Each structure stands twice: as structure tokens, then as C-alpha cells.
C-alpha positions in Angstrom: 129.0 218.2 134.9 131.2 215.1 134.0 134.0 217.5 132.8 134.0 219.3 136.2 134.1 216.0 138.1 136.9 214.7 135.9 138.9 217.9 136.4 138.5 217.7 140.2 139.6 214.0 140.1 142.7 214.9 138.1 143.6 217.6 140.6 143.1 215.2 143.5 145.3 212.6 141.8 148.1 215.0 141.1 148.0 216.2 144.8 148.0 212.6 146.0 151.1 211.9 143.8 152.8 214.9 145.4 151.8 213.7 148.9 153.4 210.3 148.1 156.6 211.5 146.4 157.0 214.9 148.1 158.5 216.7 145.0 157.9 216.1 141.3 159.0 217.9 138.2 156.5 219.0 135.6 157.8 216.3 133.3 157.3 213.6 136.0 153.7 214.8 136.8 153.1 214.9 133.0 154.2 211.3 132.7 152.4 209.9 135.7 149.1 211.6 134.9 149.3 211.5 131.1 148.8 215.2 130.7 149.8 215.3 127.0 152.1 218.0 125.7 154.1 220.5 127.6 151.7 223.4 127.0 148.7 221.4 128.4 150.7 220.2 131.4 151.8 223.7 132.2 148.2 225.0 131.8 146.9 222.3 134.2 149.6 223.0 136.8 149.1 226.7 136.5 145.4 226.3 137.1 146.3 224.4 140.3 148.6 227.1 141.6 146.6 227.6 144.8 147.5 224.0 145.8 151.1 224.1 144.7 154.5 225.7 145.4 157.3 225.5 142.8 160.9 226.4 142.2 163.4 226.0 139.4 165.9 223.2 139.6 168.3 223.5 136.6 166.1 223.6 133.6 163.0 222.1 135.3 160.3 223.4 137.5 159.8 221.3 140.7 156.4 221.2 142.4 155.3 220.4 146.0 152.2 220.9 148.1 151.2 224.4 149.5 149.2 224.7 152.7 145.9 224.6 150.6 147.1 221.5 148.8 148.0 219.8 152.0 144.7 220.7 153.6 142.7 219.5 150.5 144.2 216.0 150.7 144.9 215.8 154.5 148.7 215.8 154.3 150.5 216.7 157.5 154.1 216.7 156.2 155.3 220.2 155.3 157.9 220.4 152.5 160.1 223.3 151.7 162.7 224.0 149.0 165.6 221.8 149.9 169.2 221.3 148.8 168.6 217.5 148.7 166.1 217.9 145.9 168.1 215.8 143.4 167.9 212.9 145.8 164.1 213.1 145.8 163.8 213.6 142.0 166.2 210.7 141.2 164.2 208.3 143.5 160.9 209.5 141.9 162.3 209.0 138.4 163.2 205.4 139.3 159.6 204.9 140.7 158.2 206.1 137.3 160.7 204.0 135.3 159.6 200.9 137.3 156.0 201.7 136.4 155.0 203.2 139.7 154.7 200.1 141.9 151.7 200.5 144.2 153.5 199.0 147.2 156.3 201.6 147.0 157.0 203.4 150.3 159.6 206.1 150.8 162.1 206.1 153.8 161.4 202.7 155.2 163.0 201.6 158.4 164.1 198.0 158.5 165.2 196.3 161.7 166.5 192.8 162.5 168.5 192.0 165.6 171.3 194.6 165.8 170.8 195.9 162.2 168.8 199.0 161.5 168.6 200.5 158.0 166.5 203.3 156.6 166.1 202.5 152.9 165.4 205.4 150.6 162.4 203.3 149.3 161.0 199.8 149.4 158.4 197.9 147.4 157.5 194.3 146.6 158.1 192.5 143.4 155.6 189.7 143.9 156.5 188.6 147.4 160.1 189.6 147.2 161.1 192.8 149.0 163.0 195.3 146.9 165.1 198.0 148.7 166.0 201.2 146.9 169.1 203.3 147.6 169.8 206.6 145.9 173.4 207.7 145.3 173.8 211.5 144.6 177.6 212.1 144.9 177.6 210.4 148.3 181.0 209.2 149.6 181.5 205.6 148.4 182.5 204.6 152.0 179.0 205.5 153.1 177.5 203.4 150.4 179.8 200.5 151.4 178.7 200.8 155.0 175.0 200.6 153.9 175.6 197.7 151.6 177.4 195.9 154.5 174.2 196.4 156.6 172.1 194.9 153.9 174.5 191.9 153.7 174.1 191.5 157.5 170.3 191.8 157.2 170.4 189.0 154.7 172.5 186.8 157.1 170.1 187.5 160.0 166.8 187.2 158.2 167.7 184.5 155.7 165.2 186.1 153.4 165.7 186.9 149.8 165.5 190.5 148.7 166.7 192.7 145.9 168.8 195.8 146.4 168.5 198.5 143.7 170.8 201.5 143.5 170.2 204.5 141.3 173.0 206.9 140.7 173.6 210.0 138.5 177.0 208.9 137.3 177.9 206.0 135.0 181.3 205.9 136.6 179.7 204.8 139.9 177.9 201.8 138.4 180.9 199.4 138.4 181.9 200.4 141.9 178.4 199.9 143.3 178.1 196.6 141.5 181.4 195.4 142.9 180.4 196.4 146.5 177.0 194.6 146.1 178.8 191.3 145.3 176.9 188.4 146.9 173.6 190.3 147.0 170.9 190.2 144.4 171.3 193.8 143.1 170.8 196.1 140.2 172.4 199.5 139.5 170.5 202.1 137.4 171.9 205.4 136.2 169.9 208.6 135.6 170.6 208.4 131.9 169.2 204.9 131.7 165.9 205.7 133.5 165.3 209.3 132.2 
């Protein structure tokens, strides 16, 4: 009886992680839920197939909620296979690397006077807000415009915050660091957080 309850709780927890993060790779689910080795993780996810959809992205399998999965945990957002998958996976990898902050929220809209920003994610480190931006081969001019909005937000709100960038390319780190001059910021690369 306890085994069945534990299995059902694990299923719920995995589905709730997918509700929160939209898409997760097998490796990410394995890490978050401590599923042990690859074979065990694959077996567990295969047993959950009625609640999940998946597709291949490079060498990895990516999972998201099926209609049954959404119904089981009362999720109204319908996800499909998307060309922006790398953006989601990079953001989720940073969430895991930062030890899954419980205050983490995706796609947060921030407004102050004439400034409106939709950050890729936001969480709190103590009482300090931390905004997360994901750079997946985005034009640097778009990144600069977004950083200028954060700079303006700081001027208006007079509140301390941290801006974290995560990028796939080591070559973009120096450029993003230079653009963030004057803001409390940190740039991570995929290699560093993987």
C-alpha cells in the first residue's frame, strides 16, 4: 500500500514539475526527482506515458504534459512541440543549477512608470529580486535594449535587484557582462551549469 502511494506521489511531483517548467529533458527530470540511473528514469517515464508527450531534441528526449497529464494536475496551459525549446531548456537548467528556488516564476511582467519588461524568470534571493534572461543566439542589440530597460527600472524603483543572464555561448559572456555595467549581474553559460 505504501509503495503504491509513493509511486502516485512521484507521478504527481513529476507532473507538477512539468506544469511549472513546461518542458523538461529526461536528465532534468532525473535530477530534480532523484530517479537514479538512466534505465530507472526511462522506466518511470515510460510508465507515465499516458500523462506525457515527448519528442527528440538533439540527443535528448524532451517531455511535456499530455491532455491526461494536464487534467490530472489541473493545468490549463496547452504545450506543443516548439522551435523555442532550447530557450525553455536553458532556463530550466539554470533553475536546477540554482537549486530549484521555490519562489521561481517564469515569464514575469514587471512594470514601473513607463517601463514594462517581461523577464524570462524571476525569483527572490532572501528579499532581493533576481531577474533571469535567456540568450539563445538572440541579436545582441535586443539584449542591449532589454538591459537598458532594467537600468531604467533601477533608476525608477531605486530598488536593488540582480540580473542573471544565461547563454549557450562562452563568446557572449564578455559582451553581456560589458552591457550590464552598473547593474548587479551575473552571466552563466550552458557549459558552466550543465
